[in-house]
N, C-alpha and C positions, 0 to 999 in steps of 0.2 A: 708794504709785505714786497723782500725777493721773491720770487719761485724758486726753487729748487725742488729738483726729479726726486719724485718721494717711489723707493722701494722699501716694503719693510720686511726684507731680509727674509720672508718663508717662501721658499721653491714648492714647487706644486708635487708632494710626496713622490720619494722613492718609488712605492706600488701603486702610483698615480696609472702608468701605463698597462701593467695585470689586470687592475681592474677594470681597466676602460675595456681591455679587451677581451675580458670576458663577461663583459656587460654587451658590447656586439654580439659574441656568441650565441647569448641567452637570446637576444633583441634577433637575431634572425629565425626563433625557431619561435620562439611566444608574443602572444597577442598581446599580452600587457607591457613591452618593452617600454620606457619611455618616451613621451611625445617629443619631438622635436622643436624647438625653437625656432617660432617662424624668422626670426631674424636672423639665423646661421650664415653667415656667409661663407662657399664653399672653391679654397684655394682656384687657380686657373694660370694653366702655362703663362697669360697676359700678360701678368702680374710685374712678371722675373723677361726686364728690358736686355740683359745680359747673360752668357750662359755660368757658370760655374769658374772662377776664377783661380787658377792654379794658387797652390796655399803656399802662404812666403813663410821664408824661415822666421821664425818667434825671438825677436831680442829677448836677453832676460839679464834684468838687472841683479843684484849681488843677493840675495835671501839676506833677508834682514833677522835675525839671530831669533830665539823662541824668547818673549818678556819673560824679564824674570817675574817672577809672583809677586803679590805683593800682600799684603795682611788687610783683613780687615779691620778696621780700625772709627775710631769717633770723628776721627779731623780729616776723614776722606770719604770718595764714594770711591765703586770699582760702577764704570756707567755701565748701562745694561741698553739705550740709548740716548740717542742723541736730539736738535733740533737747533735751526736758527733762523731765525726771521729779520733776518740783516746782515751785515757783514759782522756787525759787530757784537749783535743782539742774540745767545742763542741761553738753552738747558738741558744738562744734562738727567737723565734719572736713573739710577744706581744702587745699588747695594750697601751701609755703612754699620757701623754699630752702635746700639742704642743700648746703653749697660751692656746687660751680657750675652744679645740674644741679636743675630740680624735682621736689619727694619731695609726698608726703601726711602729714602731722600732722595733731596733736588737741591739744586745750585744752579746758578744763573753766572754765565760773564756779563759785559759790556760793554768786552776790549776783546772780539776775536778770540778767546779762550786761555788769554795769558792769562787772567787771573777768576779768581770765582769767588763768589761769596754763596751763602746755606741763602735755601728760601723753608723761611719758615711754615711749615704745611701742620693747617690743627689734626686731620686723619687721615695721614697718608700712611702712617703706619701700619691704619687697620686693614692693607692689600697686601695682602699672602708673594711672602719674598720667594713661593717656588715657584711660580708661574712667570714667563716670560712676557714681559712687557713694551708695549714702543708708546712715544713722548712725543705729540706734536703740540705746536704753539702756533697761532697762525699771527698773533700781535703782542704785545705786553702782556692783555689779560684775558687773553680766548683761550685755550685748550685744553687735550685729552691722554689720557693713558687709556690704549685699548691693548686688547688680548683675549682673555675667557670669556671677561665682560667691557665694559668701557664709561671709563669715569670721565665728569668734565669741571675744568672749573675756567669762572668768569672772573676770577678775581685776582690774577695773576699767581696762581699755585699756596694761596694763601689755604683755599677749602676747595678738599673734590667732592665730587657726586654722582653716587650709583644714576648712569641714563639706565631710562627704561627704551628698548628699541625695538620695535617689533622684528619678532625669530631670532633676538638674542637673550632666548627663555630656556631653551632647553639643557642640561646638562653641560653637552660636547658642541654647544653655538659658540662661535667666535666671532671675535675682531678678525678678516683676515689682511685690510689691506684696508690702512686709512692716509688719507688728504689733503691736504687744505689749497683755497686759490680764489680770489675774488670776493672774498665773505663770505666762502661756505664754502662746510668740510662734506668731506664723502668716505663711507665705510663701504670696503664689500663685507656682507656681512653672513657667514656661513651656520646654517640654520641646523644643520646637524640633521636631518626628518630619513635622511636614504641613510640603510646601514653602510652599502658598498663605497659609498662616494663624499657620506658625509655633506652633502648636499641638502635643497640647493641653496646657492651663493647666490643672492638680491643685492643691487646696489642703494644705499639708502642715503638721506641729504640734508642737510639741516644748513638754514646760517649757522654762520661762529656765534653769533653773540647770542643765542638762545639754544633749547635743548627741544626742538619743534619738530623730529627727524620723520622721513617719509620715504617710501620707498619712490625712485625714479623707473619710470615707466619703460616697458617692456626693454630692459637690463638685469640678464639674468642667464641663470645656464640650462632655465628649468628646473627638472626634477629631479636629477643627478647631474653632480656634477662638482670642480672643482675650482679651489678660486685662483685667481692669478695676479696682478699687480697695478698699482696707480701707479701713473705718470702723469707733470703736470710742468708747462714749459712758455713763457711769455706769454699765455692765455688762453693755448692749447691745452684739454686735457685726454690719453688714453688713457683707455684701460685693457686689458685682458681677462676673461672666463673660459674656462672647461670643462663646456658638458660634454658629458657620455654618450655618449647619444650614436646609431648610425643611419647615411645617410641615405637619400633616393638609390641611390647606387652601390650602398654594399659598405662604401668606406667611411672609415669611424673616424671623426674629425671630431676634432680635439680639442680644440684655439679658435674665440671670436674677439675680435678685436671691437670696440668702441672709441665713440671720437663726441668730443664737445667745444664748439666754443666760445658757450657760454656760461656754462653749467646748469642748464634748464634745458637747452635740448639735446640730446642726442641720439647717432645713427649707426648701426652696426657698417664698421667696413672692411674691405677683402683684406690679405695678412696672406704671406708667400709661402708658410708655413707647410710642409707636403702633408699627408697625413700619416698619423701615429708618431710628430713629433709632439711639442707643446711649442706656442709661440708669447712668448715675454720679451712687451714694446717699453721704448725708451723714449722720451721728447727731449725733441736736444735745442730746437726755435720751433715758431708759431709753425714751420712748414718740414724741419727736417721731424723725422722719427725713425729711427732703428728699433726691427723683430729680430729677434733671436730664437733660433728654432731650435728645441736640445731633444738630442733622442736617445739610442739606449745606451742602457751602463756597461760598464764595463772593466772592474778589477781595477775601482777606484778613477775611469776615468767615463769622461761622455763623451757625446760628436754633439759639436758645438757649432750652424752653419751663422751668418750672420748677413743680414740685407738691411738696407740706409733706402729711401723715401726722400729728395728734398721738395713733392709737389704733391703732400699732406695724406700719400699714402697711395695715391692712384696709381702710382707704380714702385716697384724695388729695383733697386742691383744690386746681383750678391758682390759680397764680398769676402775678404777671407776672412779664413773660418778661425775663432778663438783657435787658442792650445787645445788639445781634445784631453791634457791631461785634468783632472778635478773631477769629481758630480759637479753640477749646475748652480749656484746658490741664486743670483740675480743680475738684471743688469742697467746701468747707471749712464746719462748722457747730459753735455752743459755742448755748449755752444761750442766747442774747439776740440772734444773728445767726447770717447762711449767707450766702458770698463766694465768688464766683466770679473766679477768674483764667484770663485770656486774654493772646493776644497777637496780636499782626499788625506793623506800622508800627512800635508803641510795646508797651511791655507793660502790664496794668495788673491791678487788685484788684478788683471789681465787689461790694458790702456792700449789704447791706439788713438791715436793723434792726428790721423787723417784719413781721418772716416770710414775706416774699417779694412786700411788694404796692409797695414803691415801690423805686428801687437808688441807691447813689450810686458815687460812683467815687471809692475813699477812697487811690491809689495808683495813680499814673500816672508811669512812667517815657518815655521818648519815646528810648528805643535803639535803632528798626532790628528790634526784635518776640526780642530777646534772649529772653525768657521769664520771670516769677515760678513758683518751685519751694516743695516743703517745706512750703506754709502751715498750718498748724496753730494751734491755741490750746492753752494748757494749760491754765488757768481761764478763765472767761467773760469774763475782762477783757484777759490776758496773751497773745498771741500772737507769733509766726512768721515767715521769708517769706523767702528765697533767691534774689536776683534772680543773673542771668547765667548763662554756659554754660562747663565748661571749657573750648573749644576759644575760651575770650576768659577764658583768667583773669586777665587784669582787669578785670572785669565783673562776675568774684562780689563779692558783697557779705550780708553781712547784713542786715535787717531786723526792728525790736521793735513792737508794740504795747500799751501798755500802758491804752490806755479801748477794749479792748474790739472795736478794727479801725476807729473814727474816725479817726486820725493814725496814720501808720507813720513809726520814725525807721531811718535808717542806723544801726548799729551795730558800729564798728572793733574789728576779735580783734587785739589785739598784745598776747599773753600775757609775762608777767613770769618 
């Protein structure tokens, strides 16, 4: 399987900083404040080997026009998630018309998205169309649909079974991030036991060919916290979690990073983001990793500070900041580029092709801020993205790049 950096397109909620700050204040005066995880790293100045650079002007591509709305039909899919297991083999899950009602349907490509065929699924239409779902396949047989619940297939998508995972039982619990690598599947499960943060968030894993999920020891937010993201590149697995706690010196610690080289043994890693910001991780190669620190909001804009490490996260270099405009959604990396997707009045992908020293807006859509999600790279040249939201089904659209993210083009999914 060709590994791709996988982000679920789920940013930490906008209320995260406010909620965590309230927890910090209450924790300073209340003996019942949440216990701190023993593996929480604290950022130290020595992690950053260079001072913040002088911001560089952002090169801006000509924004793409808002996509022409497409009407749901029985002959097409409005994609809400996409996954590729090789440069040729991929699947989309999305909305279609079944009779006179909207339903979920699945389609597959064997020629890199140029043509699509329907995948006949016995019970896919029973899954709610009002929820946002993510699709991942590990190989030609084993795949998952995740969101408020988790479904698996081990027969190439013909049947889907709801999977029982410890922690994914309450009405507000969900799978917040899911990724596959080297015969294993991993999921960040938001258990929704804490009323303020919806935490705890716990990492679970399973072999890809069976539904036998287990909690990964010591990879959790603790009692309170928010989900982060999972990123995979060349055998290196990284993930972020966001515990809402107070450190011993009174500083708010909002993010932890974890890394694994075998999917079995995980260790917490230092991260360069200062207190009060949220860390999102993007693995580019087995040794190169990017971290983006997102901060305060300001009228459709948000601070975004970028760092890169070339030595497995031992030290970081501060690079140029991605554009301030737009609220941060997710970070994706490949061996040749790193991309940040954000939205406010419009939706955009901002990309760097020189390890974060300069940034170019490679996709811009004037859509009122519907957003771009599910961005990822199957190879260093081929990538995918989903534009739109399920509550505006006509806006849903698949974009692909075949030149490493320099240009993106809409891809119609009209299966035969």
